[in-house]
C-alpha positions as CSV (number, residue, x, y, z in Angstrom):
1,M,161.9,79.6,-151.8
2,A,162.4,78.1,-148.4
3,M,161.9,81.7,-146.9
4,Q,158.7,82.2,-148.6
5,C,157.2,78.9,-147.2
6,L,158.6,80.1,-143.7
7,S,156.9,83.3,-143.8
8,S,153.5,81.9,-145.0
9,K,153.6,79.5,-142.3
10,T,154.3,82.0,-139.8
11,T,151.4,84.1,-141.1
12,T,149.2,81.1,-140.7
13,T,150.2,80.3,-137.3
14,T,150.0,84.1,-136.4
15,T,146.5,84.2,-138.0
16,A,145.5,81.0,-136.0
17,F,146.8,82.4,-132.7
18,A,145.2,85.6,-133.1
19,A,141.8,84.1,-133.9
20,R,142.1,81.8,-130.7
21,R,143.1,85.0,-128.7
22,R,139.9,86.9,-129.9
23,Q,137.8,83.8,-129.0
24,T,139.4,83.7,-125.7
25,T,139.1,87.3,-125.1
26,A,135.6,87.4,-126.1
27,K,134.6,84.5,-123.6
28,R,136.4,86.3,-120.6
29,Q,134.4,89.6,-121.6
30,L,131.2,87.7,-121.3
31,R,132.2,86.2,-117.9
32,V,133.2,89.5,-116.6
33,R,130.2,91.3,-118.0
34,A,127.6,88.8,-116.5
35,G,125.3,91.8,-115.9
36,E,125.3,93.0,-119.3
37,G,122.0,94.4,-120.4
38,E,120.9,94.8,-116.7
39,T,120.9,98.0,-114.9
40,D,123.1,98.8,-111.8
41,G,120.0,98.1,-109.7
42,N,119.8,100.5,-106.7
43,V,123.5,101.2,-106.7
44,K,124.5,104.8,-106.0
45,F,128.0,106.0,-107.2
46,A,130.3,108.1,-105.2
47,N,134.0,109.0,-106.0
48,N,135.1,111.3,-103.5
49,K,134.3,112.2,-99.8
50,P,131.6,114.8,-100.3
51,E,129.6,112.5,-102.6
52,F,129.8,109.7,-100.1
53,E,128.9,111.7,-97.1
54,A,125.9,112.9,-98.9
55,V,124.8,109.4,-99.9
56,S,125.4,108.3,-96.2
57,A,123.4,111.3,-94.8
58,A,120.4,110.4,-97.0
59,A,120.6,106.9,-95.6
60,G,120.2,108.2,-92.1
61,S,120.4,105.5,-89.5
62,G,120.2,102.6,-92.4
63,L,122.9,100.4,-93.3
64,V,125.2,101.6,-96.1
65,A,127.0,98.9,-97.9
66,V,130.1,100.0,-100.0
67,Q,132.2,98.3,-102.7
68,I,135.5,100.0,-103.5
69,S,136.9,98.8,-106.9
70,T,139.4,100.1,-109.4
71,K,139.0,100.3,-113.2
72,T,141.5,97.5,-114.0
73,C,140.4,94.9,-111.2
74,G,139.0,91.6,-112.5
75,P,137.7,90.4,-109.3
76,C,135.7,93.6,-108.7
77,K,134.0,93.4,-112.1
78,M,133.0,89.7,-111.5
79,I,131.6,90.4,-108.0
80,Y,129.8,93.5,-109.1
81,P,126.8,91.8,-110.3
82,T,126.2,90.1,-107.1
83,F,126.6,93.5,-105.3
84,V,123.8,94.7,-107.8
85,G,121.5,91.8,-107.2
86,L,121.8,92.5,-103.3
87,S,120.8,96.1,-103.9
88,Q,117.7,95.0,-105.7
89,E,117.0,92.3,-102.9
90,L,117.5,94.7,-99.9
91,P,116.0,97.9,-101.1
92,K,116.1,99.5,-97.7
93,V,120.0,99.1,-97.6
94,T,121.8,101.9,-99.5
95,F,124.4,100.3,-101.8
96,V,127.4,102.5,-103.1
97,K,130.0,102.0,-105.4
98,I,133.3,103.8,-105.4
99,M,136.1,103.7,-108.1
100,G,139.2,104.3,-106.0
101,D,141.3,105.3,-109.0
102,T,138.9,108.2,-110.8
103,D,140.8,111.1,-109.7
104,L,143.0,112.7,-106.9
105,E,140.0,113.2,-104.7
106,S,139.2,109.3,-104.9
107,R,142.5,108.5,-104.4
108,A,142.8,110.7,-101.0
109,L,139.6,109.1,-99.9
110,M,141.2,105.6,-100.3
111,K,144.3,106.8,-98.5
112,E,142.3,108.1,-95.7
113,W,140.4,104.9,-95.4
114,G,143.6,102.8,-95.5
115,V,142.4,100.9,-98.7
116,R,145.2,98.6,-99.6
117,V,143.3,95.9,-101.7
118,V,140.3,95.4,-104.0
119,P,137.5,94.8,-104.1
120,L,136.9,96.0,-100.6
121,F,133.7,96.1,-99.1
122,L,132.7,98.4,-96.0
123,L,129.4,98.4,-94.0
124,F,128.2,101.8,-92.4
125,R,125.4,102.6,-89.8
126,N,125.1,106.1,-88.6
127,G,128.2,107.2,-90.2
128,E,130.4,104.7,-88.5
129,R,132.1,101.6,-89.9
130,V,130.5,98.5,-88.8
131,G,132.1,96.1,-91.1
132,E,134.9,95.5,-93.4
133,W,136.1,92.6,-95.7
134,S,138.0,92.0,-98.9
135,G,137.5,89.4,-101.6
136,A,135.3,88.5,-104.6
137,K,133.1,85.7,-102.9
138,A,129.6,85.9,-103.5
139,D,128.4,84.0,-100.6
140,I,130.4,85.9,-98.0
141,L,129.2,89.1,-99.5
142,K,125.7,88.2,-98.9
143,E,126.2,86.7,-95.6
144,N,128.2,89.8,-94.3
145,V,125.6,92.2,-95.5
146,L,122.5,90.1,-94.4
147,A,124.1,89.7,-91.0
148,A,124.5,93.7,-90.6
149,C,121.0,94.2,-91.5
150,N,118.4,94.9,-88.9
151,A,115.0,93.2,-89.1
152,D,113.3,96.0,-91.0
153,E,116.0,96.1,-93.7
154,K,115.7,92.3,-94.6
């Protein structure tokens, strides 16, 4: 009889734990998906060098802001809605998201650029890198992009 009681206690405890875990996971998903229901704004996607070069060429002499992420990067997911918001605030700046772990071509690009941490942000003008930083702080993202904008792009 003691075994039966222990078994039912364990089942109850396990069920309660699983319910709390589902609630916690649901809360995390809501925070991570802060932009749920919204679009990707003016963000373009490029996952290899030819795609990035095409987007960069289309930008001409304009500023190109790049966010490099991976599929499993939590901070990347949290900062992305800010990146999207900036793309809507600054329509004359080209915003590009690159997923560095999509395939062999994207991994080769990350190796060529020397990417060691994500999220990594790069700024390009006329095909030349003019800025680089890492981290998921929204105020630093906005400050750095605005500092690199010329008067026409703001």
